[in-house]
VONUDO-654826 format. One record per residue: y, z, x of N, C-alpha, C in turn; residue number from 0; residue in three letters. Coordinates in steps of 0.1 Angstrom, whole numbers, plus 5000, padded with zeros to 4 digits. Each point is the difference from the previous one (the first is absolute). Last residue first. Layout:
N
{torlum {Y, Z, X}, {Y, Z, X}, {Y, Z, X}, NUM, 'ALA'}
...
This chain:
63
{torlum {5220, 7127, 6864}, {5006, 5007, 4992}, {4997, 5016, 5007}, 62, 'LYS'}
{torlum {4985, 4959, 5015}, {5014, 4999, 5000}, {5006, 5010, 4998}, 61, 'ASP'}
{torlum {4954, 4989, 4994}, {5002, 5007, 5012}, {5016, 5002, 5003}, 60, 'ARG'}
{torlum {4982, 4979, 4963}, {4999, 5014, 4998}, {5000, 5006, 5017}, 59, 'ARG'}
{torlum {5009, 4953, 4991}, {5006, 5007, 4992}, {5000, 5015, 5003}, 58, 'GLU'}
{torlum {4968, 4972, 5018}, {5012, 5002, 5005}, {5012, 5005, 4993}, 57, 'ALA'}
{torlum {4960, 4992, 4982}, {4997, 5007, 5009}, {5009, 5005, 5008}, 56, 'SER'}
{torlum {5003, 4964, 4968}, {5000, 5014, 4993}, {4997, 5014, 5011}, 55, 'SER'}
{torlum {5001, 4952, 5015}, {5010, 5004, 4998}, {5000, 5014, 4992}, 54, 'ASP'}
{torlum {4968, 4984, 5041}, {5000, 5000, 4982}, {5014, 5005, 4995}, 53, 'ASP'}
{torlum {4985, 4975, 5050}, {5005, 5011, 4993}, {5003, 4998, 4985}, 52, 'THR'}
{torlum {4966, 4980, 5043}, {5003, 4998, 4986}, {5010, 5012, 4994}, 51, 'TYR'}
{torlum {4976, 4996, 5040}, {5014, 4993, 5001}, {5004, 4998, 4985}, 50, 'LEU'}
{torlum {4954, 5014, 5008}, {5010, 5008, 5008}, {5012, 5000, 5000}, 49, 'GLN'}
{torlum {4969, 4971, 4984}, {5002, 5011, 4987}, {5007, 5008, 5007}, 48, 'ASN'}
{torlum {4994, 4963, 5025}, {5010, 4997, 4993}, {4997, 5012, 4990}, 47, 'LEU'}
{torlum {4971, 5002, 5034}, {5014, 5004, 5002}, {5010, 4993, 4991}, 46, 'LEU'}
{torlum {4955, 5000, 4988}, {5004, 5015, 5002}, {5012, 4999, 5006}, 45, 'TYR'}
{torlum {4983, 4956, 4991}, {5000, 5011, 4988}, {5007, 5011, 5003}, 44, 'ALA'}
{torlum {4984, 4975, 5038}, {5014, 4997, 4997}, {5005, 5006, 4982}, 43, 'VAL'}
{torlum {4956, 5012, 5019}, {5013, 5003, 5008}, {5013, 4996, 4997}, 42, 'GLY'}
{torlum {4961, 4985, 4978}, {5003, 5014, 4997}, {5010, 5003, 5009}, 41, 'VAL'}
{torlum {4990, 4956, 5013}, {5005, 5003, 4990}, {5003, 5011, 4991}, 40, 'LEU'}
{torlum {4977, 4994, 5041}, {5013, 4997, 5002}, {5008, 4999, 4986}, 39, 'VAL'}
{torlum {4954, 5008, 4999}, {5004, 5013, 5009}, {5016, 4998, 5001}, 38, 'VAL'}
{torlum {4976, 4961, 4980}, {4999, 5013, 4991}, {5007, 5011, 5008}, 37, 'GLY'}
{torlum {4988, 4964, 5028}, {5012, 4995, 4993}, {5005, 5011, 4986}, 36, 'ILE'}
{torlum {4963, 5010, 5032}, {5011, 5003, 5004}, {5011, 4995, 4993}, 35, 'PHE'}
{torlum {4956, 4991, 4986}, {5004, 5013, 5001}, {5016, 5002, 5002}, 34, 'ILE'}
{torlum {4983, 4955, 4996}, {5004, 5006, 4990}, {5003, 5016, 5001}, 33, 'PHE'}
{torlum {4986, 4979, 5041}, {5011, 4998, 4994}, {5005, 5004, 4987}, 32, 'ALA'}
{torlum {4956, 5006, 5012}, {5008, 5011, 5009}, {5017, 4996, 5000}, 31, 'VAL'}
{torlum {4964, 4971, 4979}, {5003, 5015, 4992}, {5007, 5011, 5011}, 30, 'PRO'}
{torlum {4993, 4956, 5020}, {5002, 4998, 4985}, {5005, 5013, 4994}, 29, 'LYS'}
{torlum {4980, 4999, 5043}, {5015, 4998, 4999}, {5006, 5000, 4990}, 28, 'TRP'}
{torlum {4951, 5000, 5009}, {5007, 5011, 5002}, {5014, 5001, 4995}, 27, 'PHE'}
{torlum {4977, 4957, 5010}, {4995, 5008, 4984}, {5006, 5014, 5001}, 26, 'ILE'}
{torlum {5007, 4979, 5040}, {5010, 4995, 4992}, {4993, 5006, 4984}, 25, 'PHE'}
{torlum {4981, 5017, 5037}, {5012, 5004, 4999}, {5007, 4992, 4993}, 24, 'LEU'}
{torlum {4955, 4984, 5006}, {5001, 5016, 4995}, {5016, 5006, 4999}, 23, 'GLY'}
{torlum {4994, 4961, 5022}, {4997, 4996, 4984}, {4998, 5011, 4994}, 22, 'TYR'}
{torlum {5003, 5005, 5047}, {5013, 4998, 4995}, {4998, 4995, 4984}, 21, 'PHE'}
{torlum {4965, 5016, 5025}, {5007, 5009, 4999}, {5017, 4992, 4993}, 20, 'ILE'}
{torlum {4963, 4971, 5006}, {4998, 5010, 4991}, {5008, 5013, 4996}, 19, 'SER'}
{torlum {5002, 4967, 5037}, {5005, 4991, 4987}, {4999, 5011, 4988}, 18, 'ALA'}
{torlum {4985, 5016, 5043}, {5016, 4998, 5001}, {5003, 4996, 4987}, 17, 'ILE'}
{torlum {4954, 5000, 5008}, {5008, 5013, 4998}, {5010, 5002, 4995}, 16, 'GLY'}
{torlum {4982, 4958, 5015}, {4997, 5002, 4987}, {5007, 5016, 4996}, 15, 'LEU'}
{torlum {5001, 4982, 5043}, {5009, 4994, 4989}, {4998, 5004, 4986}, 14, 'ILE'}
{torlum {4971, 5018, 5031}, {5014, 5006, 5003}, {5008, 4992, 4993}, 13, 'PHE'}
{torlum {4959, 4985, 4998}, {4998, 5013, 4993}, {5016, 5006, 5001}, 12, 'VAL'}
{torlum {4989, 4958, 5024}, {5003, 4998, 4987}, {4997, 5013, 4993}, 11, 'ILE'}
{torlum {4998, 5004, 5047}, {5016, 4994, 4995}, {4995, 4995, 4986}, 10, 'THR'}
{torlum {4963, 5015, 5015}, {5010, 5011, 5006}, {5017, 4995, 4995}, 9, 'LEU'}
{torlum {4964, 4969, 5004}, {4996, 5009, 4988}, {5011, 5013, 4999}, 8, 'LEU'}
{torlum {5001, 4970, 5038}, {5006, 4991, 4985}, {4994, 5010, 4988}, 7, 'LEU'}
{torlum {4984, 5016, 5043}, {5016, 5002, 4999}, {5006, 4991, 4987}, 6, 'ALA'}
{torlum {4952, 4997, 5007}, {5006, 5017, 4996}, {5014, 5002, 5001}, 5, 'TYR'}
{torlum {4983, 4956, 5012}, {4995, 5004, 4988}, {5008, 5012, 4994}, 4, 'LEU'}
{torlum {5000, 4991, 5045}, {5009, 4990, 4993}, {4998, 5003, 4986}, 3, 'ILE'}
{torlum {4972, 5020, 5030}, {5014, 5005, 4997}, {5010, 4992, 4993}, 2, 'LYS'}
{torlum {4955, 4981, 5006}, {5001, 5013, 4991}, {5012, 5008, 5001}, 1, 'ASN'}
{torlum {4996, 4965, 5029}, {4999, 4994, 4987}, {4999, 5015, 4989}, 0, 'MET'}
């Protein structure tokens, strides 16, 4: 009977541990998503800035 209780205890602790890991990852995911989206938006802004041609600077290069 002691082995059955020990196995049950180990199973419960294992399930709680796995649930805690996934809950922690769920909590951790929200701020990581904001950071990732922020980096993506900064990258898009940088690319748009590089692709934009300023008319006044283009006229100076032609002369």
